[in-house]
TITOR-780371 format. One record per residue: x, z, y of N, C-alpha, C, CB in turn; residue in one letter. Coordinates in steps of 0.1 Angstrom, whole numbers, plus 5000, padded with zeros to 4 digits. Glycine has a CB too. Example, Ala and Ser with C-alpha at 12.3 -4.5 7.8 and 13.67 -1.06 7.14 Angstrom:
<recs>
513250784943512350784955513250784967511350904955A512850714978513750714989512950795000514150574994S
</recs>
This chain:
<recs>
176740344155175640424165175440564150173540274171X175840644159175540804153174040844149175940914166X173840944142172740954137172040984142172640984130X170940984149169541034160169441204159167640954154X169241274169169041434162167841444157169141554171X166841394157166241414145165741224135164741524152X165341214123164741074123163541084127164741004113X162641234123161641204128161141184141161141254123X162241224153162041184165162041054169162741244171X162641004159163340864162162240754158164840844152X161440784150160340714143159240754150160240754129X159240844156157940894163157740774180158341124168X158840774181159240704198159440524191161540794208X159440534182159740364179158340334170161440324166X156940384166156140414165155040374178156440524161X155940464189154840474202154740404210154940564210X155740284208156340214222155440104222158140154223X154340034222153439984220152440054230153339974208X152840154234151940274241152640384253151340384227X153740304255154540404262153840404277156240374263X153740294281153340254293151740294296153640094292X151040364290149640424292149640524296148940434282X151040614299151140764307150840704324153140854304X151540594327151540564343149840504341152940414351X149040474334147640464342146640594343146840354333X146940694339146740814344145940834353147540844348X144940874357144940854370144940984380143940774371X145441104378145841214380147441184383145341324369X148141134379149641064381149940984391150040994371X148240924397148940794404149640854414147940684411X149440944423149941004437151241024438149341124442X152041104421153341114418153740994422153641144404X153240954409154540804408154140694418154540704390X153240714426153440614440154640684448151840614451X154740804447155840864456157240834448155641034460X157240844432158440794430159040634432158440834418X158340564435158240424433158940454444157040324431X158340474457158740524467160240564470158040604469X160440684464161840794464162540704455161740964457X162440634443163640624435164640474440162940604418X164440364442165040264448165940344456164340174454X165640384468166640434478167540524470165840514492X167640614459168540694451169640574448167740754436X169340474441170040384434170540264441169240364424X169740254450170240144461172140114459169740224479X172439944455173839934453174340024445174439934464X174140084438174840154425174940104413174340244421X175840164402175940074393175640224381177739974394X174040174377173240264375173440284359171740224381X173840394349173440404338171840504331174740444333X171240404326169140464325169440554309167240254321X169040634307169340704294167940724289170140854295X167840674278166540674274165440584286166140834273X165940474283165140374292163340344286166240204292X163540374275162040314267161740214270160840364269X160640154279160140054275160039974291158640094266X161440014300161939984314161339974321162439904317X159840084318159140074334159840134346157740154335X160540234344161540274355162940154358162240434349X163140144346164140044346163839944362164039944330X162639854358162339784367161939844381161439724360X162239984384161940024400163540054403160640194404X164040074391165340114395166339964402166040194381X166439874391166539754394166639654406165839724390X165339694412165439684428166239704436164639734433X166739774435168039814448169639834440167540024457X169139874428170739864419171339744418170639894403X172939764420173639664423173339624405175339714430X173739744391173739674383172839764375174839634380X172139774362171439884360171839864340169639874367X172339964333172739934318171540064313174939964313X170439974308169640094302169740074289168140104305X169440174281170340244269168640294264171740394275X168940334251167640334240168140374226166840184239X167740444223168140414209167040374197168940544204X165840374205165040274192165340104196163140304192X165040044189165139914194163339864195166339804182X162739924195161439894198160939884210160739984193X161139984219161140054232162039964239161640204232X163439964236164339864239164139724243164939864231X163339654234163139514236162039494242163139454225X160639594248160039574253160539574269159139624248X161539674269161839654285162739514286162839804292X163039494274164239394278163339234282165539374261X161539274273160939154279160439144291160239124272X160239234301160139244312161039164322160039364314X160139124333161139014340161739124353160238844347X163139114351163839174363164339084374165139244357X163839024381163838914394165738944399162338984409X166039034398167839014402168739024395168439104411X168039014378169238984368169939064370170138884369X169839144373171039284372170639394362171139384387X170439404347170239444337170639384327169339464337X171439494321171639464304171139574294173239444299X170839564283170339674273171439684265168939634264X171539844260172439874251171839974238173639934259X171839944231171140064217172640184221171239964192X171640284225173040384229171740534225174040374251X172640614213171940784211172340814228173140924195X171140884230171440994247172441124240169241104256X172941144229173541214226175041174222172741264220X175141034223176840954225176440884231177840874214X176440924242177040804252178140754257176640814260X179240764251180440764248179940584242181040914238X179440554235179340414230178840384239178840374219X178940344249177940264264179340204272176740434280X179740114267181440084277180940074292182339894272X181740054301181940054319181940194323180639954329X181940194333181440314346180440264348182140334359X179240394353178940384365178940504373177840344365X178140484392178140554397176640634397178740494406X176140604391174440664388173840704379173540594390X173240764373172840764365171440864362173840764360X170640784353168840834350168040884340167940734352X167340954340166340974325165640934330165841094316X164840894334163040884345162440914335162040724353X162540774322161140744312160640854303161340624303X162340914296161941054290161141234298163441074285X161041184306160241274313158541314313160541234325X158241154310156841174309156541174296155941084315X157141144284156841144272155941304268158341124265X155241274255154441344249155041354235153141304250X154841514234155541564222155141564210155741664224X156041514198155441514186155641664177156041394180X156141754183156041864178156741944187156341864166X156542064183156542224188158242254188155642354176X158642214176160142254178161042204186160842254168X160742024184161741944192160741844197163241874184X160441824209160041754221160841664224159841844232X159841514221161041444231161541464244160841314233X160841544252161441564267162341684265160341584279X161941744257163341894255164241784249162942064241X164641694241165541684238166441604248165441654227X165641474256166241384268166741504277164941284278X166141624277166641674288167741774288165641714294X167941774278169041894267170141804270168841924246X170141644261171041564270171641514280170941534269X170641554290171341514300171641654309170641404307X171041724303171341864306172541934305170541934301X172941904292174241874285175241874295174241744278X174841704294175841604303175941654315175341454305X175441714320175541744336176141894338173841734344X176241994325176942124326178142104322176442234318X178641984311179942044307180841994310180142064294X182342014306183141954311183441804315183741984304X184441724321184341634324184741534313184841644335X184641564300184641474290183341434281185441524284X182341494294180941484281180641324289179141644283X179941264278179341114279179141064288178441084273X177941134297177641144310178941084324177141304311X179541204323180241264330181641174327180141404326X181941084314182741014315182640914316183241014311X181140834314180740734320181140674339179340764316X180640824340180440864358181740834363180241044363X181840734379183040774386182740944389183340674400X183740984399183741064408182441024419185241074413X181941184420180841224428179641084430181441274443X179641004415178740994408177041044409179241034398X175940984410175041074411174541074396173841034423X173041144395172441164384170941204389173241264375X169841114386168741164385167841224374168241094388X167441354372166641394358165141364362166941594353X164641284356163541244355162141294361163541234346X161341354365160341454370159141404366160341474385X157941534363156941514360155841474374156841624351X156641514381156041524398156641484408155941644404X156541374415157541364427158141494429156941324441X157541594435157841724438159241794432156841794433X159041704423159841784410161441694411158741754391X161741614418162841504419164141564415163141434434X164841544413166341674409167241534405166041824390X168341544414169541424416170641564421169041264433X172341534408172941614413174241504413173041754406X175241584420176341484423177041524409177341504440X178641434401178841474394180441464395178041444385X180941634397182541584409183141564392183741754425X184441504395185541514392185941644378186141534404X
</recs>
């Protein structure tokens, strides 16, 4: 595994793992979360999904309800352990420890990718926020050449969903060869 962008950032996420899901209890977010729980399953129905920065698996659970398979990745073992402890009734989820900046470490090909969990994170520092790091990783992967880690893992015409802060900002894009 490659070195993370920042050990401070990795340590922050590791320590915060028991509290990740608190963000989903905020009353002001309930309408958006409900809408996302309605929209996301349709985006991944029947697909083989690479989930980047899966965190504690909140969105993994939602995605797995309709996806054919889900490979949930996270750099930190703490959040990934929480994700792995959840019940996935369809038994279609596997977990891999992987750096969002080195997704070539994940073997397999996928026809969809997501980074929903990272979008709702709060920032440990002004200079290097978890959200900006995750956004940057997926953004680079979506904009860069066909050899980028995400595109290398996606089949032609695969879809990428970049996690929203609000359901109205849900973004998807196709990955062309």
